[in-house]
C-alpha positions in Angstrom: 0.0 0.1 0.0 1.4 3.4 -1.0 2.3 5.9 1.4 -0.7 8.4 0.3 -3.2 5.7 1.0 -1.3 4.9 4.6 -1.9 8.7 5.3 -5.5 8.2 4.7 -5.2 5.3 6.8 -4.0 7.3 10.1 -6.6 9.9 8.9 -9.4 7.9 9.9 -8.4 7.7 13.5 -7.0 11.5 13.8 -10.7 12.2 12.1 -12.9 10.2 15.0 -10.7 12.2 17.9 -11.8 15.2 16.4 -15.3 14.5 15.7 -15.6 13.3 19.6 -14.2 16.6 20.3 -16.8 18.7 18.1 -20.0 16.6 19.1 -21.9 18.4 21.8 -21.2 17.6 25.9 -24.9 17.8 27.4 -26.7 15.5 29.3 -29.0 14.5 27.1 -26.9 14.0 24.1 -24.7 11.9 25.5 -27.0 9.5 26.7 -28.1 9.2 23.2 -24.9 8.9 21.8 -24.0 6.3 24.2 -26.8 4.5 23.3 -25.6 5.0 19.0 -22.5 3.5 20.0 -23.8 0.3 22.1 -25.5 -0.4 19.2 -22.8 0.7 17.0 -20.4 -1.5 19.0 -22.5 -4.5 19.6 -23.8 -5.2 15.6 -20.1 -4.9 14.5 -18.8 -7.0 17.4 -22.0 -9.7 17.2 -22.4 -10.0 13.2 -20.2 -12.4 12.2 -21.2 -15.1 15.2 -24.2 -15.5 14.0 -24.5 -16.8 10.7 -28.3 -15.3 9.5 -26.8 -11.6 10.2 -23.5 -12.6 8.3 -24.9 -14.1 5.0 -28.1 -11.0 5.2 -24.9 -8.6 5.5 -22.5 -10.3 3.2 -19.9 -11.3 5.5 -17.3 -15.1 5.5 -18.4 -16.9 8.6 -15.9 -16.3 10.3 -14.9 -13.6 12.2 -13.5 -10.5 9.7 -12.0 -9.3 13.6 -9.3 -11.1 15.4 -10.4 -13.0 18.3 -8.7 -10.3 20.8 -10.2 -6.9 18.5 -13.9 -8.9 19.6 -13.4 -9.3 23.3 -12.3 -5.3 23.0 -15.7 -5.0 21.1 -17.6 -6.6 23.8 -15.6 -4.9 26.7 -16.5 -1.1 24.9 -20.0 -2.4 25.1 -20.7 -3.7 28.6 -19.0 -0.5 29.7 -21.0 1.8 28.1 -23.9 -0.2 28.5 -22.6 0.0 32.8 -21.9 4.0 32.1 -25.8 4.1 31.1 -26.9 3.4 34.6 -24.0 4.3 36.3 -22.4 6.7 34.7 -21.4 9.0 38.1 -20.2 5.8 40.2 -16.4 5.4 41.7 -16.3 1.7 39.9 -17.5 3.2 36.7 -14.9 5.7 36.4 -12.3 2.4 37.2 -13.7 0.0 34.5 -13.5 3.1 32.3 -10.3 3.2 32.4 -9.2 0.3 32.3 -10.9 -0.9 29.2 -10.8 2.5 27.3 -6.9 3.3 27.2 -6.5 -0.7 25.8 -9.4 0.1 23.3 -7.2 3.0 21.9 -4.5 1.9 21.7 -5.5 -1.5 19.8 -7.3 0.7 17.1 -4.7 2.8 16.5 -2.7 0.1 16.3 -4.6 -1.4 13.6 -4.7 2.1 11.7 -0.9 3.0 11.6 0.4 -0.7 10.8 -2.9 -2.3 8.5 -1.3 -5.8 7.7 -4.9 -6.8 8.4 -6.0 -4.6 4.6 -3.7 -7.3 3.0 -4.6 -5.2 -0.2 -2.4 -2.9 -2.6 -4.4 0.3 -2.7 -6.9 1.9 -0.5 -9.7 0.6 -2.8 -9.2 -2.5 -2.6 -9.2 -2.2 1.5 -13.0 -0.9 1.3 -13.6 -4.4 -1.5 -15.5 -6.3 0.3 -18.2 -6.2 3.2 -15.9 -8.0 5.3 -13.4 -5.7 4.6 -14.9 -2.0 5.3 -16.9 -3.7 8.6 -13.5 -4.7 9.9 -12.5 -1.2 9.0 -15.7 0.0 10.8 -15.2 -2.2 14.0 -11.1 -0.6 14.2 -12.8 2.6 14.1 -15.5 1.7 16.9 -12.4 1.1 19.4 -10.8 4.3 18.5 -14.5 6.5 18.7 -15.6 5.1 22.0 -12.3 5.9 24.4 -12.3 8.6 22.7 -15.4 9.8 23.4 -15.9 9.0 26.9 -12.8 11.3 27.6 -13.6 14.3 25.1 -17.4 14.0 26.4 -15.9 14.1 30.0 -17.9 10.5 30.8 -14.7 9.3 31.4 -12.5 11.6 34.2 -9.2 11.4 33.7 -6.5 11.7 36.7 -3.4 10.7 37.4 -4.5 7.4 39.2 -5.9 6.3 36.0 -2.5 5.2 34.7 -3.1 2.3 37.3 -6.5 1.7 36.0 -4.9 1.5 32.4 -2.5 -1.3 33.8 -4.8 -2.8 35.6 -6.5 -3.5 32.3 -3.4 -4.9 30.2 -3.2 -7.5 33.0 -7.5 -8.0 32.7 -7.4 -8.5 28.7 -3.9 -10.1 28.8 -5.5 -12.5 31.6 -9.0 -13.2 29.2 -6.4 -13.4 25.4 -4.0 -16.4 27.2 -6.9 -18.5 29.0 -9.1 -18.0 25.8 -5.7 -19.1 23.8 -4.7 -22.1 26.1 -8.1 -23.4 25.7 -8.5 -22.8 22.2 -11.4 -21.1 22.2 -10.3 -19.1 19.8 -7.4 -18.2 16.9 -5.8 -15.6 17.7 -2.2 -14.2 16.4 -1.6 -12.0 19.1 -2.5 -14.5 21.7 -0.4 -17.4 20.1 2.6 -15.2 19.9 2.4 -13.7 23.7 1.8 -17.9 25.1 4.6 -18.6 22.8 6.7 -15.8 24.5 5.4 -16.2 27.8 5.8 -20.0 27.7 9.9 -19.6 27.1 10.5 -17.0 29.6 12.7 -18.8 31.6 15.6 -19.2 28.4 15.1 -15.4 28.8 18.6 -13.6 29.6 19.5 -11.5 32.2 20.1 -8.6 29.7 16.5 -9.0 27.9 15.0 -8.8 31.8 16.7 -5.6 32.5 15.5 -4.2 28.9 12.4 -5.6 29.4 12.2 -4.0 32.8 13.6 -0.8 31.7 10.9 -0.8 28.9 7.7 -1.6 31.8 8.7 1.7 33.1 8.8 3.7 30.4 5.8 2.6 29.7 4.5 2.8 33.3 6.3 6.4 33.3 4.2 7.6 29.5 1.1 6.3 30.7 1.3 8.7 33.4 2.4 11.7 31.7 -0.3 10.8 29.2 -3.0 10.8 32.4 -1.9 14.4 33.6 -1.6 15.6 29.8 -5.3 14.6 29.1 -6.6 15.6 32.6 -5.3 18.8 32.1 -6.7 18.8 28.4 -10.5 17.9 30.0 -9.8 20.7 33.3 -8.3 24.1 31.2 -9.6 23.4 28.1 -12.7 20.8 27.1 -13.7 22.6 31.0 -14.9 18.8 32.1 -13.3 16.1 34.6 -11.9 16.9 38.0 -8.4 17.5 39.6 -6.0 15.8 38.2 -5.2 14.1 41.6 -8.3 13.1 43.2 -9.0 14.7 46.9 -8.1 12.2 49.7 -6.3 12.2 53.4 -2.9 10.6 53.9 -4.1 7.5 55.0 -6.1 6.7 52.0 -3.8 7.7 49.5 -1.1 6.1 50.6 -3.7 2.6 51.0 -4.6 3.2 47.6 -1.9 3.6 46.1 0.0 0.8 47.9 -3.6 -1.1 46.7 -3.0 -0.2 43.0 0.6 -1.2 43.2 -0.1 -5.3 44.6 -2.8 -5.0 41.9 -1.3 -3.3 38.9 2.3 -4.8 39.5 1.3 -8.2 40.9 -1.3 -9.1 38.4 1.3 -8.6 35.7 3.9 -10.9 37.1 1.4 -13.7 37.0 0.3 -12.6 34.0 4.4 -13.0 32.9 5.2 -16.4 34.6 1.9 -18.1 35.1 2.5 -19.2 31.2 5.3 -20.8 32.0 4.4 -23.1 34.7 1.8 -24.6 32.9 3.7 -26.0 29.5 2.4 -28.9 29.1 -0.3 -28.7 31.0 -3.9 -29.2 28.1 -7.7 -28.9 29.6 -10.0 -25.8 30.7 -8.9 -26.6 34.2 -5.8 -25.7 33.1 -6.3 -22.6 31.3 -8.3 -21.5 34.2 -5.4 -20.4 36.1 -4.4 -17.9 34.3 -7.1 -16.0 35.4 -5.7 -16.0 38.3 -4.0 -12.4 37.9 -7.8 -11.2 37.1 -8.6 -12.4 40.9 -5.6 -11.1 42.6 -7.0 -7.2 41.2 -10.3 -8.1 42.2 -9.7 -9.0 45.2 -7.0 -6.6 46.0 -9.4 -3.7 44.9 -12.2 -4.6 46.9 -10.0 -4.4 50.0 -8.2 -1.1 48.9 -10.9 0.3 48.5 -12.7 -1.0 51.8 -10.1 0.2 54.0 -9.4 3.5 52.4 -12.5 4.4 52.3 -12.9 3.4 56.2 -10.1 5.7 57.1 -11.4 8.4 55.4 -14.9 7.7 57.3 -13.0 7.6 61.1 -10.5 10.5 59.5 -14.2 12.7 58.9 -14.7 11.6 62.6 -12.0 12.9 64.0 -12.7 16.1 62.2 -16.1 16.5 63.6 -15.6 15.6 67.1 -12.1 18.3 66.8 -14.9 21.0 65.7 
């Protein structure tokens, strides 16, 4: 594919982000837009899985998206539906953080590295219904998080970086589980599984450079969250403070809890496949969901103890007054 065609494809996610910026942000339109995004996302994700629908619109019997892309599409639908009913809940913001960053990165990646087209020109990339719906699916992966951020529905803070980190573990666990159980066929899943199963073969230098790369990635995510938070509050007039107001004790508890949930789940995700080499069956594959269990348990305990600290601080302040 020529450079001009590639630039046009790259322009698609850029145009979708700009569209998200200019769309109205009043409450009624936001609800309507959220419903539209639910219907469009669900339709694109479900069509290849239901044979009558696939035949109706003229797509092939196999999925026109990879298994991982479809998982993220369904996750987008789930958080949009959840947000319709619990838009202001603390949990909603965490779910937005876990899904949005993964969705945005994967959507942009598909447009920036369009190996999936296997087309010599842009016209060929839109020559079949399968390809048109594939482009639409990748567009939705970009549009959903872009709209959530630009509309202020997802109020990004520096702490959202931890949600993004947990999102990597969450989706990585699901992808590895489905790949190990042979429930989906994903090139990304197969490559990731092969690398992690042979993790013991990594040299000290490999591990060192991997750690440096992971640190840079986390730092970049923190900076990105800070930048987005600044844009939301100063330019879009949406969102809140870059760092949520809380007592020192609650802040420390949340920081420790998020570190354990984020880094601990990634560590489990990295080492579990190597421990399961030679194991087969759905039971062995289910072990790969352990990082999700760690995230849930640690997050629940973290919120309980941090909220308890906040309550005790407020009671002490009231008694002192």
